[in-house]
ROSEKE-162192 format. One record per atom (N, C-alpha, C): residue number from 0; residue in three letters; z negated, x negated, y negated. Coordinates in nm, 4 decimals, always signed. Last residue first. Example, Ala and Ser with C-alpha at 12.3 -4.5 7.8 and 13.67 -1.06 7.14 Angstrom:
// ROSEKE-162192
<k->1 r->SER pz->-0.7080 px->-1.2850 py->+0.2250>
<k->1 r->SER pz->-0.7140 px->-1.3670 py->+0.1060>
<k->1 r->SER pz->-0.7870 px->-1.2900 py->-0.0030>
<k->0 r->ALA pz->-0.7800 px->-1.3190 py->+0.5690>
<k->0 r->ALA pz->-0.7800 px->-1.2300 py->+0.4500>
<k->0 r->ALA pz->-0.7800 px->-1.3200 py->+0.3300>
***
This chain:
// ROSEKE-162192
<k->91 r->PRO pz->+1.0019 px->+3.2069 py->-0.4455>
<k->91 r->PRO pz->+1.0602 px->+3.3067 py->-0.5241>
<k->91 r->PRO pz->+1.0126 px->+3.4528 py->-0.4929>
<k->90 r->TRP pz->+0.7061 px->+3.0061 py->-0.4458>
<k->90 r->TRP pz->+0.8071 px->+3.0732 py->-0.3649>
<k->90 r->TRP pz->+0.8652 px->+3.1890 py->-0.4450>
<k->89 r->PRO pz->+0.6548 px->+2.7324 py->-0.6668>
<k->89 r->PRO pz->+0.6235 px->+2.8721 py->-0.6208>
<k->89 r->PRO pz->+0.7385 px->+2.9302 py->-0.5449>
<k->88 r->PHE pz->+0.6414 px->+2.4001 py->-0.5436>
<k->88 r->PHE pz->+0.7100 px->+2.5000 py->-0.6264>
<k->88 r->PHE pz->+0.6686 px->+2.6401 py->-0.5803>
<k->87 r->MET pz->+0.4621 px->+2.1077 py->-0.5476>
<k->87 r->MET pz->+0.4825 px->+2.2392 py->-0.4847>
<k->87 r->MET pz->+0.5388 px->+2.3329 py->-0.5875>
<k->86 r->VAL pz->+0.5312 px->+1.7823 py->-0.4869>
<k->86 r->VAL pz->+0.5307 px->+1.8784 py->-0.5905>
<k->86 r->VAL pz->+0.5555 px->+2.0163 py->-0.5285>
<k->85 r->MET pz->+0.3433 px->+1.5453 py->-0.3119>
<k->85 r->MET pz->+0.4394 px->+1.6518 py->-0.3144>
<k->85 r->MET pz->+0.4238 px->+1.7348 py->-0.4336>
<k->84 r->GLY pz->+0.3123 px->+1.1898 py->-0.3478>
<k->84 r->GLY pz->+0.2577 px->+1.3195 py->-0.3636>
<k->84 r->GLY pz->+0.3685 px->+1.4255 py->-0.3665>
<k->83 r->THR pz->+0.4059 px->+0.9605 py->-0.0834>
<k->83 r->THR pz->+0.4195 px->+1.0153 py->-0.2180>
<k->83 r->THR pz->+0.3592 px->+1.1509 py->-0.2261>
<k->82 r->ILE pz->+0.4394 px->+0.6498 py->+0.0917>
<k->82 r->ILE pz->+0.3779 px->+0.7812 py->+0.0766>
<k->82 r->ILE pz->+0.4129 px->+0.8366 py->-0.0669>
<k->81 r->PHE pz->+0.5841 px->+0.4255 py->+0.3175>
<k->81 r->PHE pz->+0.5857 px->+0.4859 py->+0.1858>
<k->81 r->PHE pz->+0.5187 px->+0.6250 py->+0.1942>
<k->80 r->ILE pz->+0.4942 px->+0.1446 py->+0.4786>
<k->80 r->ILE pz->+0.4935 px->+0.2854 py->+0.4989>
<k->80 r->ILE pz->+0.4838 px->+0.3474 py->+0.3585>
<k->79 r->VAL pz->+0.6279 px->-0.1626 py->+0.5833>
<k->79 r->VAL pz->+0.5937 px->-0.0742 py->+0.4693>
<k->79 r->VAL pz->+0.5994 px->+0.0707 py->+0.5110>
<k->78 r->PRO pz->+0.5587 px->-0.4827 py->+0.7311>
<k->78 r->PRO pz->+0.6026 px->-0.3403 py->+0.7444>
<k->78 r->PRO pz->+0.5468 px->-0.2549 py->+0.6280>
<k->77 r->ILE pz->+0.6748 px->-0.7748 py->+0.5977>
<k->77 r->ILE pz->+0.5523 px->-0.6898 py->+0.6136>
<k->77 r->ILE pz->+0.6032 px->-0.5497 py->+0.6268>
<k->76 r->VAL pz->+0.7886 px->-1.0513 py->+0.5209>
<k->76 r->VAL pz->+0.8105 px->-0.9693 py->+0.6398>
<k->76 r->VAL pz->+0.6800 px->-0.8914 py->+0.6607>
<k->75 r->ALA pz->+0.9497 px->-1.1730 py->+0.2307>
<k->75 r->ALA pz->+0.8255 px->-1.1258 py->+0.2965>
<k->75 r->ALA pz->+0.8656 px->-1.0358 py->+0.4143>
<k->74 r->GLY pz->+1.1311 px->-1.2890 py->+0.0654>
<k->74 r->GLY pz->+1.1502 px->-1.3042 py->+0.2099>
<k->74 r->GLY pz->+1.0295 px->-1.2620 py->+0.2847>
<k->73 r->ARG pz->+1.1258 px->-1.2296 py->-0.1909>
<k->73 r->ARG pz->+1.0425 px->-1.3339 py->-0.1534>
<k->73 r->ARG pz->+1.0609 px->-1.3710 py->-0.0071>
<k->72 r->LEU pz->+1.2875 px->-0.9967 py->-0.1883>
<k->72 r->LEU pz->+1.3367 px->-1.1193 py->-0.2559>
<k->72 r->LEU pz->+1.2572 px->-1.2420 py->-0.2185>
<k->71 r->ASN pz->+1.0980 px->-0.8222 py->-0.0649>
<k->71 r->ASN pz->+1.2243 px->-0.8593 py->-0.0004>
<k->71 r->ASN pz->+1.2829 px->-0.9893 py->-0.0587>
<k->70 r->LEU pz->+0.9152 px->-0.7996 py->-0.2752>
<k->70 r->LEU pz->+0.8747 px->-0.8601 py->-0.1498>
<k->70 r->LEU pz->+0.9968 px->-0.9066 py->-0.0669>
<k->69 r->ARG pz->+1.0728 px->-0.6682 py->-0.4577>
<k->69 r->ARG pz->+1.0191 px->-0.7965 py->-0.4896>
<k->69 r->ARG pz->+0.9759 px->-0.8724 py->-0.3658>
<k->68 r->GLN pz->+1.1150 px->-0.4255 py->-0.3183>
<k->68 r->GLN pz->+1.2309 px->-0.5147 py->-0.3601>
<k->68 r->GLN pz->+1.1808 px->-0.6548 py->-0.3903>
<k->67 r->GLN pz->+0.8574 px->-0.3217 py->-0.3107>
<k->67 r->GLN pz->+0.9256 px->-0.3591 py->-0.1877>
<k->67 r->GLN pz->+1.0438 px->-0.4504 py->-0.2144>
<k->66 r->LEU pz->+0.8129 px->-0.2824 py->-0.5846>
<k->66 r->LEU pz->+0.7341 px->-0.3770 py->-0.5131>
<k->66 r->LEU pz->+0.8018 px->-0.4149 py->-0.3831>
<k->65 r->GLU pz->+1.0002 px->-0.0783 py->-0.6318>
<k->65 r->GLU pz->+1.0206 px->-0.2083 py->-0.7007>
<k->65 r->GLU pz->+0.9360 px->-0.3154 py->-0.6302>
<k->64 r->LEU pz->+0.8881 px->+0.1227 py->-0.4755>
<k->64 r->LEU pz->+1.0187 px->+0.0738 py->-0.4376>
<k->64 r->LEU pz->+1.0445 px->-0.0606 py->-0.5042>
<k->63 r->GLY pz->+0.6495 px->+0.1694 py->-0.6182>
<k->63 r->GLY pz->+0.6437 px->+0.1208 py->-0.4818>
<k->63 r->GLY pz->+0.7748 px->+0.0571 py->-0.4366>
<k->62 r->SER pz->+0.6831 px->+0.0469 py->-0.9571>
<k->62 r->SER pz->+0.6826 px->+0.1500 py->-0.8549>
<k->62 r->SER pz->+0.6755 px->+0.0829 py->-0.7195>
<k->61 r->MET pz->+0.4946 px->-0.0967 py->-1.2086>
<k->61 r->MET pz->+0.5853 px->-0.1267 py->-1.1015>
<k->61 r->MET pz->+0.5741 px->-0.0188 py->-0.9928>
<k->60 r->GLY pz->+0.3881 px->+0.1383 py->-1.4225>
<k->60 r->GLY pz->+0.4237 px->-0.0015 py->-1.4153>
<k->60 r->GLY pz->+0.5256 px->-0.0259 py->-1.3139>
<k->59 r->PRO pz->+0.2516 px->+0.3948 py->-1.2108>
<k->59 r->PRO pz->+0.2861 px->+0.3458 py->-1.3402>
<k->59 r->PRO pz->+0.3113 px->+0.1945 py->-1.3322>
<k->58 r->MET pz->+0.4191 px->+0.4946 py->-0.9102>
<k->58 r->MET pz->+0.3053 px->+0.4404 py->-0.9741>
<k->58 r->MET pz->+0.3494 px->+0.3974 py->-1.1154>
<k->57 r->ARG pz->+0.5592 px->+0.6420 py->-0.6315>
<k->57 r->ARG pz->+0.5495 px->+0.6573 py->-0.7755>
<k->57 r->ARG pz->+0.4159 px->+0.6053 py->-0.8281>
<k->56 r->VAL pz->+0.5114 px->+0.5637 py->-0.3665>
<k->56 r->VAL pz->+0.6475 px->+0.5507 py->-0.4267>
<k->56 r->VAL pz->+0.6339 px->+0.5492 py->-0.5762>
<k->55 r->ASP pz->+0.2456 px->+0.3768 py->-0.2300>
<k->55 r->ASP pz->+0.2836 px->+0.4975 py->-0.3064>
<k->55 r->ASP pz->+0.4176 px->+0.4700 py->-0.3715>
<k->54 r->LEU pz->+0.2210 px->+0.2374 py->+0.0858>
<k->54 r->LEU pz->+0.2617 px->+0.2185 py->-0.0497>
<k->54 r->LEU pz->+0.3081 px->+0.3430 py->-0.1217>
<k->53 r->VAL pz->+0.0701 px->+0.0335 py->+0.3036>
<k->53 r->VAL pz->+0.0869 px->+0.1781 py->+0.2800>
<k->53 r->VAL pz->+0.1028 px->+0.1912 py->+0.1299>
<k->52 r->LEU pz->+0.1659 px->-0.2381 py->+0.4881>
<k->52 r->LEU pz->+0.1516 px->-0.1955 py->+0.3520>
<k->52 r->LEU pz->+0.1707 px->-0.0437 py->+0.3484>
<k->51 r->CYS pz->+0.0036 px->-0.4432 py->+0.7343>
<k->51 r->CYS pz->+0.1138 px->-0.3581 py->+0.6910>
<k->51 r->CYS pz->+0.0730 px->-0.3043 py->+0.5565>
<k->50 r->GLY pz->-0.0370 px->-0.7765 py->+0.8803>
<k->50 r->GLY pz->-0.0839 px->-0.6416 py->+0.8352>
<k->50 r->GLY pz->+0.0378 px->-0.5552 py->+0.8027>
<k->49 r->PRO pz->-0.1395 px->-1.1246 py->+0.8555>
<k->49 r->PRO pz->-0.0779 px->-1.0036 py->+0.9272>
<k->49 r->PRO pz->-0.1310 px->-0.8747 py->+0.8760>
<k->48 r->GLN pz->-0.0868 px->-1.3554 py->+0.6061>
<k->48 r->GLN pz->-0.1824 px->-1.2529 py->+0.6483>
<k->48 r->GLN pz->-0.1117 px->-1.1380 py->+0.7240>
<k->47 r->LEU pz->+0.1080 px->-1.5048 py->+0.4953>
<k->47 r->LEU pz->+0.0623 px->-1.5406 py->+0.6275>
<k->47 r->LEU pz->-0.0384 px->-1.4462 py->+0.6883>
<k->46 r->PRO pz->+0.1491 px->-1.4222 py->+0.2402>
<k->46 r->PRO pz->+0.2485 px->-1.3867 py->+0.3422>
<k->46 r->PRO pz->+0.2119 px->-1.4261 py->+0.4843>
<k->45 r->ASP pz->-0.0853 px->-1.2664 py->+0.0541>
<k->45 r->ASP pz->-0.0713 px->-1.3872 py->+0.1328>
<k->45 r->ASP pz->+0.0274 px->-1.3592 py->+0.2429>
<k->44 r->TYR pz->-0.1430 px->-1.1164 py->-0.2577>
<k->44 r->TYR pz->-0.0668 px->-1.1225 py->-0.1315>
<k->44 r->TYR pz->-0.0540 px->-1.2581 py->-0.0707>
<k->43 r->SER pz->-0.2639 px->-1.0871 py->-0.5033>
<k->43 r->SER pz->-0.3498 px->-1.1321 py->-0.3873>
<k->43 r->SER pz->-0.2739 px->-1.1455 py->-0.2574>
<k->42 r->ALA pz->-0.0667 px->-1.0099 py->-0.6787>
<k->42 r->ALA pz->-0.1575 px->-1.1224 py->-0.7155>
<k->42 r->ALA pz->-0.2373 px->-1.1701 py->-0.6028>
<k->41 r->LEU pz->+0.0468 px->-0.7923 py->-0.5418>
<k->41 r->LEU pz->+0.1191 px->-0.9165 py->-0.5564>
<k->41 r->LEU pz->+0.0346 px->-1.0357 py->-0.5912>
<k->40 r->PHE pz->-0.1622 px->-0.5939 py->-0.5911>
<k->40 r->PHE pz->-0.1222 px->-0.6400 py->-0.4550>
<k->40 r->PHE pz->-0.0533 px->-0.7731 py->-0.4593>
<k->39 r->GLU pz->-0.1550 px->-0.5775 py->-0.8685>
<k->39 r->GLU pz->-0.2790 px->-0.6199 py->-0.8059>
<k->39 r->GLU pz->-0.2468 px->-0.6679 py->-0.6632>
<k->38 r->GLN pz->+0.1002 px->-0.4696 py->-0.9020>
<k->38 r->GLN pz->+0.0678 px->-0.6006 py->-0.9540>
<k->38 r->GLN pz->-0.0533 px->-0.6578 py->-0.8932>
<k->37 r->ALA pz->+0.0750 px->-0.2225 py->-0.7869>
<k->37 r->ALA pz->+0.1667 px->-0.3153 py->-0.7225>
<k->37 r->ALA pz->+0.1315 px->-0.4586 py->-0.7690>
<k->36 r->SER pz->-0.2680 px->-0.1047 py->-0.7842>
<k->36 r->SER pz->-0.1346 px->-0.1245 py->-0.8462>
<k->36 r->SER pz->-0.0579 px->-0.2238 py->-0.7654>
<k->35 r->ALA pz->-0.5177 px->-0.0784 py->-0.6594>
<k->35 r->ALA pz->-0.4724 px->+0.0231 py->-0.7569>
<k->35 r->ALA pz->-0.3279 px->+0.0115 py->-0.8084>
<k->34 r->LEU pz->-0.5885 px->-0.1117 py->-0.3109>
<k->34 r->LEU pz->-0.5529 px->-0.1684 py->-0.4348>
<k->34 r->LEU pz->-0.4906 px->-0.0677 py->-0.5291>
<k->33 r->ALA pz->-0.7925 px->-0.1491 py->-0.0270>
<k->33 r->ALA pz->-0.7283 px->-0.0536 py->-0.1192>
<k->33 r->ALA pz->-0.7124 px->-0.1187 py->-0.2594>
<k->32 r->THR pz->-0.7692 px->-0.2565 py->+0.2973>
<k->32 r->THR pz->-0.7990 px->-0.3003 py->+0.1629>
<k->32 r->THR pz->-0.7217 px->-0.2048 py->+0.0687>
<k->31 r->ALA pz->-0.9028 px->-0.2250 py->+0.6276>
<k->31 r->ALA pz->-0.8254 px->-0.1712 py->+0.5164>
<k->31 r->ALA pz->-0.8692 px->-0.2290 py->+0.3853>
<k->30 r->THR pz->-0.8961 px->-0.2675 py->+0.9726>
<k->30 r->THR pz->-0.9390 px->-0.3216 py->+0.8469>
<k->30 r->THR pz->-0.8485 px->-0.2719 py->+0.7390>
<k->29 r->LEU pz->-0.9504 px->-0.0001 py->+1.2136>
<k->29 r->LEU pz->-0.8737 px->-0.1004 py->+1.1460>
<k->29 r->LEU pz->-0.9315 px->-0.1486 py->+1.0166>
<k->28 r->GLY pz->-1.0840 px->+0.2108 py->+1.3310>
<k->28 r->GLY pz->-1.1225 px->+0.0736 py->+1.3676>
<k->28 r->GLY pz->-1.0342 px->-0.0349 py->+1.3087>
<k->27 r->VAL pz->-1.0462 px->+0.4562 py->+1.2430>
<k->27 r->VAL pz->-0.9836 px->+0.4240 py->+1.3718>
<k->27 r->VAL pz->-0.9986 px->+0.2783 py->+1.4025>
<k->26 r->SER pz->-1.1674 px->+0.4567 py->+0.9976>
<k->26 r->SER pz->-1.2261 px->+0.5415 py->+1.1044>
<k->26 r->SER pz->-1.1606 px->+0.5230 py->+1.2412>
<k->25 r->LYS pz->-1.0077 px->+0.3031 py->+0.8321>
<k->25 r->LYS pz->-1.1324 px->+0.2428 py->+0.8881>
<k->25 r->LYS pz->-1.1883 px->+0.3230 py->+1.0030>
<k->24 r->VAL pz->-0.8197 px->+0.4980 py->+0.7681>
<k->24 r->VAL pz->-0.7787 px->+0.3798 py->+0.8398>
<k->24 r->VAL pz->-0.8996 px->+0.3092 py->+0.9095>
<k->23 r->LEU pz->-0.9894 px->+0.6804 py->+0.6189>
<k->23 r->LEU pz->-0.9119 px->+0.7206 py->+0.7425>
<k->23 r->LEU pz->-0.8764 px->+0.6014 py->+0.8303>
<k->22 r->LEU pz->-1.0705 px->+0.5114 py->+0.4094>
<k->22 r->LEU pz->-1.1685 px->+0.5692 py->+0.5008>
<k->22 r->LEU pz->-1.1053 px->+0.6153 py->+0.6367>
<k->21 r->ARG pz->-0.8214 px->+0.4708 py->+0.2886>
<k->21 r->ARG pz->-0.9008 px->+0.3585 py->+0.3352>
<k->21 r->ARG pz->-1.0028 px->+0.4075 py->+0.4366>
<k->20 r->LEU pz->-0.7477 px->+0.7340 py->+0.2118>
<k->20 r->LEU pz->-0.6710 px->+0.6577 py->+0.3158>
<k->20 r->LEU pz->-0.7497 px->+0.5422 py->+0.3719>
<k->19 r->SER pz->-0.9504 px->+0.7856 py->+0.0267>
<k->19 r->SER pz->-0.9374 px->+0.8717 py->+0.1457>
<k->19 r->SER pz->-0.8592 px->+0.7953 py->+0.2553>
<k->18 r->ASN pz->-0.9103 px->+0.5898 py->-0.1688>
<k->18 r->ASN pz->-1.0344 px->+0.5939 py->-0.0927>
<k->18 r->ASN pz->-1.0203 px->+0.6787 py->+0.0358>
<k->17 r->ARG pz->-0.6450 px->+0.6597 py->-0.2556>
<k->17 r->ARG pz->-0.6786 px->+0.5212 py->-0.2058>
<k->17 r->ARG pz->-0.8002 px->+0.5298 py->-0.1150>
<k->16 r->VAL pz->-0.6902 px->+0.9213 py->-0.3493>
<k->16 r->VAL pz->-0.5958 px->+0.8966 py->-0.2389>
<k->16 r->VAL pz->-0.6261 px->+0.7610 py->-0.1746>
<k->15 r->ALA pz->-0.8655 px->+0.8660 py->-0.5637>
<k->15 r->ALA pz->-0.9029 px->+0.9533 py->-0.4530>
<k->15 r->ALA pz->-0.8204 px->+0.9360 py->-0.3301>
<k->14 r->GLU pz->-0.7109 px->+0.7030 py->-0.7312>
<k->14 r->GLU pz->-0.8337 px->+0.6495 py->-0.6643>
<k->14 r->GLU pz->-0.8732 px->+0.7325 py->-0.5502>
<k->13 r->ASP pz->-0.3783 px->+0.6491 py->-0.7523>
<k->13 r->ASP pz->-0.4727 px->+0.7565 py->-0.7487>
<k->13 r->ASP pz->-0.5976 px->+0.7109 py->-0.6660>
<k->12 r->ASP pz->-0.2081 px->+0.4368 py->-0.7133>
<k->12 r->ASP pz->-0.2740 px->+0.4421 py->-0.8400>
<k->12 r->ASP pz->-0.3808 px->+0.5587 py->-0.8472>
<k->11 r->ASP pz->-0.2126 px->+0.2468 py->-0.4187>
<k->11 r->ASP pz->-0.1888 px->+0.3780 py->-0.4782>
<k->11 r->ASP pz->-0.2627 px->+0.3815 py->-0.6086>
<k->10 r->VAL pz->-0.1833 px->+0.0743 py->-0.1348>
<k->10 r->VAL pz->-0.1630 px->+0.0581 py->-0.2766>
<k->10 r->VAL pz->-0.1180 px->+0.1962 py->-0.3313>
<k->9 r->ILE pz->-0.3485 px->-0.0689 py->+0.1247>
<k->9 r->ILE pz->-0.3237 px->+0.0617 py->+0.0678>
<k->9 r->ILE pz->-0.3036 px->+0.0440 py->-0.0816>
<k->8 r->PHE pz->-0.3002 px->-0.2644 py->+0.3971>
<k->8 r->PHE pz->-0.3086 px->-0.2741 py->+0.2456>
<k->8 r->PHE pz->-0.2614 px->-0.1360 py->+0.1969>
<k->7 r->VAL pz->-0.4539 px->-0.3349 py->+0.6760>
<k->7 r->VAL pz->-0.3724 px->-0.2285 py->+0.6225>
<k->7 r->VAL pz->-0.3991 px->-0.2292 py->+0.4716>
<k->6 r->ILE pz->-0.4514 px->-0.6460 py->+0.8413>
<k->6 r->ILE pz->-0.5131 px->-0.5595 py->+0.7353>
<k->6 r->ILE pz->-0.4062 px->-0.4603 py->+0.6962>
<k->5 r->PRO pz->-0.5329 px->-0.8189 py->+1.1439>
<k->5 r->PRO pz->-0.4342 px->-0.7508 py->+1.0535>
<k->5 r->PRO pz->-0.5060 px->-0.6618 py->+0.9574>
<k->4 r->LEU pz->-0.7167 px->-1.1211 py->+1.1629>
<k->4 r->LEU pz->-0.7171 px->-0.9753 py->+1.1842>
<k->4 r->LEU pz->-0.6118 px->-0.9096 py->+1.0866>
<k->3 r->GLY pz->-0.6739 px->-1.3877 py->+1.0844>
<k->3 r->GLY pz->-0.6636 px->-1.3507 py->+1.2246>
<k->3 r->GLY pz->-0.6531 px->-1.2028 py->+1.2465>
<k->2 r->ARG pz->-0.7191 px->-1.4492 py->+0.8232>
<k->2 r->ARG pz->-0.5736 px->-1.4344 py->+0.8639>
<k->2 r->ARG pz->-0.5667 px->-1.3959 py->+1.0111>
<k->1 r->ASN pz->-0.9377 px->-1.3240 py->+0.6076>
<k->1 r->ASN pz->-0.9318 px->-1.3709 py->+0.7447>
<k->1 r->ASN pz->-0.7898 px->-1.3413 py->+0.7980>
<k->0 r->MET pz->-0.9504 px->-1.4326 py->+0.2734>
<k->0 r->MET pz->-0.9045 px->-1.3356 py->+0.3687>
<k->0 r->MET pz->-0.9017 px->-1.4036 py->+0.5050>
***
């Protein structure tokens, strides 16, 4: 990884969401990396790499909130933007 350029890390178990967000981020000239799980992110995380984390709240295995807790315990300083899918209920 090039530690000079900030990276937007997109972590979501839904492939379509990951790809859409990655393309959106790249369309404004930012570097983006899309990962399918919290475990995949932790395995590759470099605390010296500048960037931010776009993180799905609900994922199988480790949730987005659990990932943030683990990063906090490590003393990681990375901004986190949480996203989640909406459940639509029919109007009465």
